C-alpha positions in Angstrom: -87.1 -86.8 -186.4 -83.7 -86.7 -188.1 -83.4 -84.2 -190.8 -87.0 -83.1 -190.3 -88.7 -80.0 -188.7 -91.6 -79.2 -186.6 -94.0 -76.3 -187.0 -95.7 -74.7 -184.1 -98.2 -71.7 -184.0 -97.0 -68.8 -182.0 -98.6 -67.7 -178.8 -102.3 -66.4 -179.4 -102.9 -68.8 -182.3 -104.0 -72.3 -182.7 -103.5 -75.0 -185.4 -101.1 -77.6 -186.7 -98.1 -75.2 -187.1 -98.6 -74.9 -190.9 -102.0 -73.4 -190.7 -102.7 -71.3 -187.7 -105.7 -69.1 -186.7 -106.3 -66.5 -184.1 -107.6 -67.6 -180.7 -110.6 -65.4 -179.5 -109.3 -64.9 -175.9 -112.7 -63.0 -175.2 -114.4 -66.3 -175.2 -112.6 -67.0 -172.0 -114.8 -65.3 -169.2 -111.9 -64.8 -167.0 -109.7 -62.5 -169.3 -111.5 -59.2 -168.5 -113.8 -57.9 -165.8 -117.1 -59.5 -167.1 -119.3 -56.8 -165.5 -117.4 -53.5 -165.8 -115.1 -54.0 -168.9 -115.4 -54.9 -172.6 -112.9 -57.3 -174.2 -111.7 -56.8 -177.8 -110.1 -59.7 -179.6 -107.0 -58.5 -181.6 -104.7 -60.7 -183.7 -102.6 -62.8 -181.4 -104.2 -61.4 -178.2 -106.8 -59.3 -176.5 -107.4 -56.0 -175.1 -109.7 -55.1 -172.1 -111.1 -51.7 -171.5 -113.0 -50.7 -168.5 -116.4 -49.1 -169.1 -117.0 -45.3 -168.6 -117.0 -44.5 -164.9 -114.6 -47.3 -164.2 -110.7 -47.5 -164.1 -108.1 -50.1 -163.8 -104.5 -50.7 -162.8 -104.1 -54.0 -164.4 -105.3 -53.4 -168.0 -109.0 -54.0 -167.4 -108.7 -57.4 -165.9 -110.4 -56.0 -162.7 -112.1 -52.7 -162.9 -113.1 -50.5 -160.0 -115.6 -47.6 -159.9 -114.2 -44.1 -160.0 -115.8 -41.8 -157.5 -115.6 -38.4 -159.2 -116.3 -36.6 -156.0 -113.2 -38.0 -154.2 -110.9 -36.8 -157.1 -108.8 -33.8 -156.4 -109.2 -31.7 -159.5 -107.6 -28.4 -160.1 
């Protein structure tokens, strides 16, 4: 398109490039651990947080149970 331009929505948004709206990534069941984490939709993205008693090394995508008795506490 000579002399024209194209608008696009930035990552995390959908639309025609002129009007963009936030995508609710939490609707995708594969974003966070579905059993042991909660997903929070934020503008342009999402946050996963493990439930109490669980921890993660990947931001809540996969949460594992914390065994408090195995922890070496001072």
